[in-house]
N, C-alpha and C positions, 0 to 999 in steps of 0.2 A: 443591726448590721454595722460594723465599724467601717467608716468611710476611709478610703486610701488617702494618705497625705497629699495635698496639692503642692505644686512647686511654689517656692517662696515668692516668685514674681507674681503669681496669681493671688497669693495670700495678701501681698502688699496692695495689689489693685483692688481686691474686694474690700479690704479694710478701708482704703481710701474712698471707695464707693459708699460704704456704710457711713463714713464720717461726713461725706457730702450730703447724704440724705438727712442725717441728724442736724447738721449745721443749717439746713434749709429752714428749720423752724426757729432759728434765732432772729433777733431784730435786724433789719437791713441797715446799711450805713447811710443810704440816701434814698428817698422815695420820690419817684416821679411818674413812672409809667405802670400801667396795669399789666396783668399777666397776658391778656390780649384785649384788643378793642373790638367791641361788637359792631359790625357793619350791617347786620340784619336783625330782625326781630322774630321771635317765635310766633307762628300763626298755624292755622290748620294745615296749610300746605307744607310747612317745615315739619310739623308733627307727622304728616304722612311720609315725608322723606326719611324721617327717623325710623318709622315703621319699616320702610323698605330696606334701610341700612341694617337694622337688626336682623331682619329675615334673610337678606341676600348676601351681606358682606361680613357680618359678625359671626364668629364660630368659637368653638371651645378652646382653641389654641391662640386666640387673638392676643391675649395678654402674655402668652408663653412663647415668645419668639426671641431666640437668643441674638438674632441679627438686628432687633429693634432697640436702639439705644434708649428710647423713651420708656419702654416697658420692661427692659431686661432687669430681672431680679425684683420686680415690683410685687410685693407680698400683699395679697388681697383675701378678704373673707367675703361673705355673701353680700353684705351691704356695700362694702368697698367697690365690688365689681359693678354694681348697679350705678353708683355715683360716678365711677370712672368712665363707664360707657357714655353717660350723658355729657360729661366734661369733654371727652374726646370728640364726640360728634359736634358739640357746640363750638369748640375751638376750631375745628377744621372747616366749619361753615360760617364763621364770623357771627355766631349767635351768643347771646349772654348765657351765663350759667349763674343762677341765683337760688340759694336755698336758705332756710332759716338757720341762724347761728345757734349753737348749743345754749340752752338756758333761756331761749326765747328773746334774746337781746340782739337785735340787728340781724344782719345777713352775712353769709359767706358768698363772695362773688368773684368773677373774673376781674373786677375793677380794683381788687386789692393791689397795693403798690409795694408790699413788704419785701419783695425780692428784686426790686429794681436796683441796678448797680451793686448788687450783693456779691461779695467775695467770701467764699466759705473758708473756714480754717480746716486744713487737711493735715493728716499725719501719715508718715511713710516709714516703714520699718527698714532699717539698714541691714547690711549683711552681718554686722557684728551684733545684731539684736537690739540696738538702740533705736529710738523713734525720733524722727525729725518732724517738727511742726512748722507749717508754712501756710501762707495765704494763697489760695487758688485763684484762677482768673475770674473775672466778672462773669456772672451767670449769663449764658446765652438764652434765647427764647425757649429752647427746648428744656433747658435745666429749670427755668422758671416754671414751666408747665408741669414738669415732674414734681417740683417742690409743692406746687399748688395741689396737685392730685394727692400727694402724701399728707398734706395738711388737712384737706377735706376728709380723707379717710381716717385720720387720727381723731378728728373732731366728731365724727358721726358713727352711729350704730344702727341696728335695725329699728330701734325706737324712733330715731330721727326721721325715718321714712314715713312714719305715721303722719306727721305734720307737713311733710314735703309732697305728699300725694293725696289723692282722693279716690273713693271707691267708684267703680263703674258697673254697669249692668252686664250680666253674663253674655248677652248677645253682642255686646260692644267690645269685648276683650280682643286685643290684637297684639301682634309682636311689639316688643318694647315695654308692654305693661308688666307688672310684677305681681307675684302672689306673696303676700307678707304674713309672717307669723312673728309679731314683735317680740324681741328678746330671744328668739329661737333661730329663725332662718328666713330667707327670702329667695324666691326663684324668679328668673327672667323668662318671659314667654318669648321663645325663639321663633316658633312658626305654628300656624294652625292650618291643618290640611282641609280640603273641601269636605271631608267627612266629619269635620269638627274635632278630630284628634289633635292633640297638642304636643309640641316638643318644648321642653324647658331646659334652661341652663342654670347652673348655680356654682358659685365658689363656696367652700365650706371652711369652718373653723378647724384648727387655728389658721391664722393668716399664713399664706405660703405662696411662693411663685410656682404655680403648677397649672396644668390644663383644668378647665372647668368640667363639671359633671354634666352629662347629657342624659335626659330621661325622655323617651318617646312616649310620654303619657302625662296625665294630669298630676299635679302635686297630690301626694297622699294626705290631703288635709281637707278640712271643712271649716268654713267661717263660723266661729263660735264666741267671739269676743263680745261681751255685753255692750261695749261702747263702740262697736263697729270699727275697730282699729286694725283688723286683719283682712284677709281676703284679697281679691283682685283689685289692683290700684294703678293709677297713672300719675305722672308728675303734674303738679299744679302749674297753671299759667302764672307768670310773675305777678300779674295784677291781683291775683287771689292767693298770694303766698301766705297772707295773714288770715284768710277766710277759713272758717271751720270746714274740715274736709267734706262733711255732708252738705254744706251750703255752696260748694263750688259749682258753677254752672255745668250741667251734664252729670253730676254725681247721682248715684243710685244706691239704695240700701236693699235692693232686690235679693242679692245673694244670701243675705242672712235669713230672709223669709224662705227661700228655697231650701237652705240648710235645715231650717226648723221643720219644713214639710216632709223631709226625708229622714227625720229622726236623728240627725247628726251623723249619718252614715257616709263616710267619705267616698266610697265606691258609688253609692247612689247619687251623691252630689256631683261626682265626676261625670256620670252618665247624663245628669240634667244639664251640666255645662256643655257637654258634647252636643246634645240635642239643640241647645240654644245657638250653638255656633255652626252647626252642620248645614252645608248646602246640598250635599248628597248623602245617602245613608251608607255607613260603613258595613261591609259584608261580614258575616260571621268569621270566615277564614282570615280576612284582613285584621279583625280585632284579635283573634287568637295569635296570629303571627306577631302582631305589635306587642301584646302583653307578654309573650314569651321573650321577645327581644328586650323588653323593658326589664324583666326580671333578671335576665343574664347580665345586662349592663349594670344594673343596680348592685348585683353581687360583686362584679368585677371592680366597681368603684370603691367598694369597701376595702379593697386591698391596700390602696394608697393611704386611706384614713387610718387603718390599723398600723401600717408601717411607720407613718409619721409619729404616732403615739409611742411606738416601741423605740424609735430613734430618740425621741425626746426623753424617755425614761433612761436610756443608756447615757445620754449626755448629762442628765441630772446626777446619775451615779458617779460618772467620771469626774465631773466638775465640782460637785457638792457633797459627794459621799452619801447621798440619800437615795433610798430605793422606793420612796413614797412621794406621790404628788400631793401638793396642798389642795384644799377644797376648790379653789379657782381653777387650778390646772386640771384637776379631775373632771370638772365640768366641761373643760375645753377639749379634753382628749377622750373621754368616755363616749360610748355609742349606744345608749339605751334607746333613744328615739329612732335612730337609724335602724337598729336591729328589730324594733317593733314594726317598722315599716317594711323591712325585708320579710318578716313573717306575714304581714298583710298582703304583700305581692304574691306570695305562695298561695294564700287563701283565695285571692281573686282568681288566680289561674285555675285552681282546683274547682272553684265554683263554675267556671266556664265548661269544664268537662262534664258537669252535671246538667248542663243546659239541654233541653229537648232537641236542639239543632245539632248537638255534637255528633250523634250517631249517623246523621244523614250527610255530614260534610266530610270532605277529603281535601287535605292541603299538606304541604311539605313538613311543617313542624308538628303535625298531629301526633305521630308516634313518639316524638321526643317529649312532648307535653305529657302524654299518658305515662311515659316512663319516669317522669319526675316523681310520680306518686305511686309507682309500682315496681316490683322486681319479678323476673320470670314471666311466664305466660305470654310470650311474644314481645316483652318489653326490650328496649335497647340494652345491650350489655355495657359494661363500664367504659370500654374503649369507644363505643359509639356515642355514649353520653358525653364523654370528653370532647368528641368531635362536634357535637351539637352546641356545647357551651362549656368552655374550660375556664375555671376561676384560678388564676396563678397565685395562690395565696402565699406560697413560699418561694420568693425569687431566688434566694441564695441556694436553697436545697433543690430547686427545680421541681418542686411538687405542685400538682394541680388537683383540683377537686371538681366534680360535676354538680349540677343542681340537685340531683337526687341525694347525693351524699350531704350536701349542705342542708337540704330540707329535713333529712333525718336528724341531723345534728341540732337544727333549730327546734324541731318538735320535741326532741329529748332534753331540751334546755341545757345543752352543753356549750352553746356559743356564748362566750363571755363578752360582756360590754365593758368590763373593768379594764382600763388601760394598763394596769399592773400585771395582768395575766400574760404568761408566755404565749408565743405564737400559736402553738397547738391548742391551747385553751381558747384563744380568741376565735378559732375556727371550728372548735368542737371535735377535733380529731384526737384529743388526748384520751378519750374513752371514759372520761368522768367529768363532772361539773367542777368549775373553778371555785375555790373557797377564798373570798377576799381576806386579806390580812392587814391592809393599810387603813388607818382611821378614816381617810377621806372616802374610801370605797365602802366602808361600813356605815357612812353617814354620821360619824362622830367627829 
């Protein structure tokens, strides 16, 4: 979708904003003061307050607030969001923020003085098209904090979280903990219901300024790393920053034993996690309603992911005359893992309809769930299915699809993960499977 041209004044402002962010990584003119000074120290009480903040105050749009100068335009991926949450809470409560520096040499902390008395070099476009370069004012405290956030995010990836966190027992998982798949993704535990059901948040690649994805379910993952580097984890205390994750006080390797006991099945692992966390039992209708909502939200979240890839491909064609992503770009914009999980969500929901309790239960979403897997014979019609869950896959064309249509496309293997595929192929409405043509999509 071609974006409308913005007014020249906004273009100048945004170019200056980008220049400010880039300049933040340059060496400071004079170093004296830290980004902020810690007046408190992390302890179990502060960790509990962090849990409360994540559960009660943090939300999917927290970083996506156009009125917040600190986070406006802040582009984040999954690891960035996790580090940024911790930075913001530490800053606002006078706590230290200290993590391992890349390469295992030293630390990154709020004590850095690189932006003290720093004046960025800015560029502004004039009406005649020329650019004027000038020095901006000395960074204020908020600009220093923004520069520190961007610096940490540029320096870290999901692999960084391995050494900055330690694994916890399933029964100990709480809001603010993360589920980590190094090199792939990381989820934030937002809330845990009394039934043990979990809500997670996550930002996704590529980096972008956008709302976070919400899933009212467990991550579609199971710990399987032989070195115990994945799974549910918590930030290390500063005193144990250099301690091996498994040796940090309170660390537990239980989750890998549980994963092995269920044969590596992620739905069985999720059930074991829920049982470990539950204070009361989730009823069958509650579970069915939750899983249906999870599937609907997961399908809708794919819309933005696909559109970001299509926009990136259009920009590549316009700016570079190339209609193919490179291997790195392909890995960033393709969706094979996401699409496999989408198929998994359909399977989990269908398995629920085969449970012995299904026939004896009645609840609002029951007919809609049945209709995802059937047509005719009392199933909802297309209009009713759209009312139950509409996936707005084509913003410009105003087209929507329901979960039944999406499930049929997924099962027919018409849903393309290749970011080069046109919109109709990405969503399986083209009537035939996509045939990759670019070398990166063919794995060459």
